[in-house]
Structure formats: C-alpha cells, structure tokens
C-alpha positions in Angstrom: 0.0 0.0 0.0 1.4 3.4 -1.0 1.2 6.1 1.6 0.7 9.7 0.6 3.6 12.0 1.0 3.4 15.4 2.6 3.6 17.0 -0.9 0.7 14.8 -2.0 -1.4 15.9 1.0 -0.6 19.5 0.6 -1.5 19.4 -3.1 -4.7 17.5 -2.5 -5.8 20.0 0.2 -4.5 23.1 -1.5 -6.9 26.0 -0.8 -9.3 23.7 1.1 -10.9 24.1 4.4 -11.0 20.8 6.4 -13.3 20.6 9.4 -13.1 17.5 11.7 -15.9 17.1 14.2 -15.0 14.2 16.4 -14.4 12.9 19.9 -11.1 12.0 21.7 -10.7 8.8 19.8 -10.4 10.7 16.5 -8.1 13.4 17.9 -5.2 11.5 16.5 -6.6 12.0 12.9 -6.3 15.7 13.3 -2.8 15.4 14.8 -1.7 13.2 11.9 -3.2 15.5 9.3 -1.5 18.6 10.8 1.9 16.8 11.0 1.7 15.4 7.4 0.8 18.8 6.0 4.2 20.0 7.4 6.5 17.0 6.7 6.5 13.3 6.0 5.9 12.4 9.6 3.1 11.2 11.8 2.7 12.1 15.4 4.7 10.1 18.0 3.3 7.9 20.7 4.0 10.7 23.3 2.2 13.2 21.1 -0.7 10.8 20.7 -1.3 10.8 24.4 -1.3 14.5 24.7 -4.6 16.5 24.9 -5.5 20.0 25.5 -2.1 21.4 24.5 -2.0 25.1 23.9 -0.1 24.3 20.6 0.6 21.1 18.7 2.8 21.2 15.6 2.1 24.9 14.9 -1.7 24.7 15.5 -3.5 26.7 18.2 -6.0 25.8 20.8 -9.3 27.7 21.1 -12.6 27.2 22.7 -12.7 26.6 26.5 -9.2 27.3 27.7 -10.0 26.3 31.3 -10.0 22.8 32.8 -10.8 19.9 30.5 -14.0 18.0 31.4 -16.7 15.8 29.8 -19.6 18.2 30.3 -21.7 19.3 27.4 -20.5 22.9 27.7 -16.8 22.0 27.2 -15.5 23.3 23.9 -12.2 22.5 22.3 -11.3 23.8 18.8 -7.9 23.3 17.3 -6.9 25.5 14.4 -4.1 25.0 11.9 -3.6 27.6 9.2 -1.1 28.3 6.4 -1.4 30.5 3.3 -3.1 27.6 1.5 -4.5 25.3 4.2 -7.1 25.6 7.0 -7.8 22.6 9.3 -10.1 22.9 12.3 -10.8 20.2 14.8 -14.0 20.5 16.8 -14.0 18.3 19.8 -17.4 16.8 20.6 -18.0 15.7 24.2 -21.4 14.4 23.4 -24.2 15.0 20.9 -27.6 15.6 22.5 -30.5 13.6 21.0 -32.8 16.6 21.2 
C-alpha cells in the first residue's frame, strides 16, 4: 500500500478548508493531518497521548481554555492555518439527542 507524502497531501488539500468534528478517539486523525501537512511524519506515541495542549505542531487551541471535562459545555477547537490550508478540529464531548 502506497502512503501519501506530505507533498501529495498539501497538493490534495491546497486552498481547502477541512473541518473535523469528532471525539477524543479521533483526535489523532487531526494530529496526523497537521503533521503530514508540514513534513513526511506522523505524530509520535507521546504526542498521541497529549490532549488540551496550547499548541501542537504549529496549531493553536481555542474554545474553552479552562480545565478539561466531559460536560456538554466543554468546547475545544484546534486551528491550523497556512497560506493555503485551513484545518479545524472541533472536539465533541457528546451529541444531545434533542
């Protein structure tokens, strides 16, 4: 199986806005995407375990900057931007049924 290179991913997502709405299990998808947009690397095991960092691989943390919790009012938005790419990760603690 051929993996995409950083250049392939940058070309594929050139001038695109990527929004990832997910929970903590999918947080690594965002981290891998941000890393691969910069170079031919994925996040390390240590980076995988991190959460709520003020910055990861040149992204920034927004939303609720206080203590992390699982309540429905918790909001974490990660934002990675270059001249030609915009990736936002919206952390969902839960989705209400009504």
